[in-house]
C-alpha positions in Angstrom: -42.4 -79.1 23.2 -39.3 -77.8 21.5 -36.7 -76.2 23.8 -36.0 -72.5 23.3 -33.9 -70.0 25.2 -35.1 -69.6 28.8 -33.7 -66.1 29.1 -34.2 -62.8 27.3 -30.7 -61.9 26.0 -29.1 -59.0 24.2 -27.8 -60.4 21.0 -29.7 -63.6 21.1 -29.4 -65.6 17.9 -32.9 -66.9 17.3 -33.5 -64.6 14.4 -30.2 -65.6 12.7 -30.7 -69.4 12.8 -31.5 -69.7 9.1 -28.4 -67.6 8.2 -26.2 -69.7 10.5 -27.7 -72.9 9.1 -26.7 -71.7 5.6 -23.0 -71.6 6.8 -22.9 -75.1 8.1 -21.3 -77.5 5.6 -23.6 -80.4 4.4 -21.0 -82.9 5.7 -22.3 -82.3 9.2 -25.7 -83.8 8.3 -24.2 -87.1 7.2 -21.8 -88.2 9.9 -21.4 -87.8 13.7 -19.7 -84.7 15.0 -18.8 -82.7 18.1 -20.5 -79.3 18.6 -18.8 -76.7 20.7 -20.2 -73.3 21.7 -17.5 -71.3 23.7 -19.9 -68.3 24.4 -23.2 -70.0 24.9 -25.2 -67.0 26.1 -29.0 -67.8 26.0 -28.3 -70.9 24.0 -30.5 -70.2 20.9 -28.0 -71.9 18.6 -27.3 -74.7 21.0 -31.0 -75.6 21.4 -31.7 -75.4 17.7 -28.7 -77.5 16.7 -29.3 -80.2 19.3 -32.9 -80.6 18.0 -31.9 -80.4 14.3 -28.8 -82.7 14.2 -29.5 -86.1 15.8 -26.0 -87.2 14.7 -24.2 -85.0 17.3 -22.1 -87.4 19.4 -20.9 -84.7 21.9 -21.9 -81.2 22.8 -19.9 -78.8 24.9 -20.9 -75.3 26.0 -18.9 -72.6 27.9 -19.4 -69.1 29.2 -17.3 -66.8 31.4 -20.4 -65.7 33.2 -20.6 -68.0 36.3 -24.2 -66.9 37.2 -25.3 -68.0 33.7 -23.5 -71.4 33.7 -24.8 -72.1 37.2 -28.3 -71.6 35.7 -27.5 -74.2 33.0 -26.3 -76.6 35.7 -29.4 -76.1 37.8 -31.8 -76.6 34.9 -29.8 -79.7 33.9 -29.7 -81.3 37.4 -32.3 -79.7 39.6 -35.1 -78.3 37.4 -38.1 -79.3 39.5 -36.9 -77.4 42.6 -36.1 -74.4 40.3 -39.6 -74.5 38.8 -41.3 -74.7 42.2 -39.4 -71.6 43.3 -40.1 -69.6 40.2 -43.8 -70.5 40.2 -44.1 -69.2 43.8 -42.3 -65.9 43.0 -44.4 -65.5 39.9 -47.6 -65.8 42.0 -46.2 -63.3 44.5 -45.1 -60.8 41.8 -48.4 -61.0 39.9 -50.4 -60.5 43.1 -48.8 -57.0 43.5 -48.9 -56.1 39.8 -51.1 -53.0 40.3 -48.9 -51.6 43.1 -45.7 -50.1 41.6 -44.2 -49.3 45.1 -44.5 -52.9 46.3 -43.3 -54.2 42.9 -40.2 -52.1 43.1 -39.5 -53.2 46.7 -40.0 -56.8 45.7 -37.7 -56.5 42.7 -34.9 -54.6 44.4 -34.9 -57.0 47.4 -34.4 -59.9 45.0 -31.7 -58.0 43.2 -29.9 -57.3 46.5 -30.1 -60.9 47.5 -28.8 -62.0 44.1 -25.8 -59.7 44.4 -24.8 -61.1 47.8 -24.2 -64.4 46.1 -24.6 -66.3 49.3 -27.6 -68.3 48.3 -27.5 -72.0 47.5 -27.1 -72.6 43.7 -30.7 -73.4 42.9 -31.9 -70.2 44.7 -29.2 -68.1 43.0 -30.3 -69.5 39.6 -33.9 -68.8 40.3 -33.0 -65.2 41.2 -31.0 -64.9 38.0 -34.1 -66.0 35.9 -36.5 -63.8 38.0 -34.4 -60.7 37.4 -34.0 -61.5 33.7 -37.8 -61.7 33.3 -38.6 -58.6 35.3 -35.7 -56.2 34.7 -35.6 -53.5 32.0 -35.6 -55.1 28.6 -34.2 -58.4 29.9 -30.8 -56.8 29.9 -27.9 -58.4 31.8 -25.3 -55.9 33.0 -22.9 -55.9 35.9 -20.6 -53.2 37.4 -16.9 -53.6 38.2 -17.8 -55.3 41.5 -19.8 -57.9 39.5 -23.1 -56.6 40.9 -26.2 -56.8 38.7 -27.4 -53.2 38.3 -30.2 -53.2 35.8 -33.4 -51.4 37.0 -36.9 -52.9 37.2 -38.8 -53.2 33.9 -42.2 -51.9 33.2 -43.9 -55.3 32.6 -47.2 -55.7 34.5 -47.4 -59.5 34.7 -44.3 -61.0 33.0 -44.0 -64.7 32.6 -41.3 -65.7 35.1 -41.7 -69.4 35.0 -42.2 -71.3 31.7 -42.4 -74.8 33.1 -42.8 -76.7 29.8 -39.8 -75.0 28.3 -37.6 -75.5 31.4 -38.4 -79.2 31.4 -37.6 -79.4 27.7 -34.3 -77.6 28.2 -33.4 -79.8 31.1 -34.0 -82.9 28.9 -31.9 -81.4 26.1 -29.0 -80.6 28.5 -28.8 -84.1 29.9 -25.7 -85.1 28.0 -24.2 -81.6 27.4 -20.9 -80.8 29.0 -21.1 -77.4 30.7 -17.9 -75.3 31.3 -17.3 -72.0 33.0 -14.0 -70.5 32.0 -12.1 -68.9 29.1 -13.3 -69.8 25.7 -9.9 -71.1 24.7 -10.3 -74.0 27.2 -12.9 -75.5 24.9 -10.3 -76.5 22.3 -9.2 -79.6 24.4 -12.8 -81.0 23.9 -12.6 -81.0 20.1 -12.4 -84.2 18.1 -11.8 -85.1 14.5 -15.1 -83.7 13.2 -15.9 -80.6 15.2 -18.1 -77.6 14.6 -17.5 -74.4 16.7 -20.0 -71.6 16.9 -18.6 -68.5 18.4 -20.8 -65.6 19.6 -18.5 -63.3 21.6 -19.5 -60.0 23.2 -20.0 -57.8 20.1 -17.7 -54.9 19.3 -19.8 -51.8 20.1 -21.1 -49.8 17.2 -20.8 -46.6 19.3 -19.5 -45.5 22.7 -23.0 -45.8 24.3 -24.0 -49.1 22.7 -21.7 -51.5 24.5 -23.0 -54.7 26.1 -19.5 -55.6 27.2 -20.5 -55.1 30.9 -21.9 -58.6 30.5 -19.0 -59.7 32.7 -16.8 -57.6 35.0 -13.9 -58.2 32.5 -14.2 -56.1 29.4 -14.1 -57.7 26.0 -12.2 -55.0 24.2 -10.4 -54.8 20.8 -7.4 -56.7 22.1 -9.8 -59.5 23.1 -11.3 -59.5 19.6 -7.8 -59.9 18.2 -7.1 -62.8 20.6 -10.3 -64.5 19.5 -9.2 -64.2 15.9 -5.9 -66.0 16.8 -8.0 -68.7 18.4 -10.0 -69.0 15.1 -6.6 -69.3 13.3 -5.8 -72.2 15.7 -9.1 -73.9 15.0 -8.5 -73.5 11.2 -5.0 -75.0 11.5 -6.4 -78.0 13.4 -9.0 -78.6 10.7 -12.1 -77.6 12.7 -15.0 -75.9 11.1 -16.1 -72.6 12.8 -18.7 -69.9 12.4 -18.3 -66.6 14.3 -20.8 -63.8 14.6 -20.1 -60.2 15.5 -21.3 -56.6 14.9 -20.8 -55.0 11.5 -18.9 -51.9 12.4 -18.4 -51.1 8.8 -22.2 -50.9 8.3 -22.2 -48.1 10.9 -19.0 -46.4 9.6 -17.9 -47.3 6.0 -14.3 -46.4 7.0 -14.1 -48.9 9.8 -12.4 -52.0 8.5 -11.6 -53.6 11.8 -13.2 -57.0 11.1 -12.7 -56.8 7.3 -9.0 -56.5 7.9 -8.8 -58.8 10.8 -10.6 -61.7 9.1 -9.5 -60.9 5.5 -8.4 -64.5 4.8 -11.8 -65.9 5.8 -15.3 -65.7 4.4 -17.2 -62.6 5.7 -20.9 -62.7 5.3 -23.2 -59.8 6.1 -26.7 -60.7 7.3 -29.7 -58.7 8.4 -30.6 -58.6 12.1 -33.0 -56.6 14.2 -31.9 -54.6 17.2 -34.5 -55.0 19.9 -32.7 -53.7 23.0 -32.2 -50.0 23.2 -33.4 -47.3 25.6 -34.3 -45.2 22.7 -37.1 -46.9 20.6 -36.1 -44.9 17.5 -32.7 -46.7 17.5 -34.3 -50.1 17.4 -34.6 -51.7 14.0 -32.7 -53.5 11.2 -29.0 -53.6 10.9 -26.4 -55.9 9.5 -24.2 -58.3 11.4 -21.3 -60.4 10.5 -21.2 -64.2 10.1 -17.5 -65.2 9.5 -16.4 -68.7 8.6 -13.5 -70.7 7.4 
């Protein structure tokens, strides 16, 4: 079985794989290279590239979200215990699928336990996956106290444990270096032939569309500018990079934030589909940016 993301994730890149593939120079198919993903998220690009480029000699992933990177560590090192836990919780949750009151009690008890962050890592990772599979739209959001605060979703019998996929992901992560810190720390892991894929928290298209509560620290415009300087450094060091972000100009033709910021690089607009929005009428196609040097 081919490994695929084990989480639902706002801004997941599965649908943009072909567009991203089109931006990778052909030189990366012929000789060994290092792949670095400083904002790994749900890992759609990571899993695709590891299964498509057997000439990768080293892969490094990073994310500022400790709960997320702990999940990667658990799947890599302790996947069987994780599966056992998730399978048990899935059976329990499905057994009360017709009782909304009991389902809510079960969900919010798990959410409260998760937010105490006192559990051993495998339990905490299982809670993370459980909440992701049962919460509203698979959204990950925390408040200023780093507490997960997404309400229960309306799924009757969601799949909480995909055992074949978790095993496939574990196998794929065997030699992957997992980091939990600032994206700039990944630079020290680069080598002569390195490809960076950067998928930061997107700049919001409106005041109500922000997913920047992904971590308790906000990724605002000053952070977007800092990231551009990081791309400048990658460029100066001779590394190939691809960066994705929202197309704010597509929403407001007068908004040249990214067009001005990355004016010396190649800016490509690609079609994506928005699937997470409380208002169904606001889900649909839109353009996103793929920027590269």
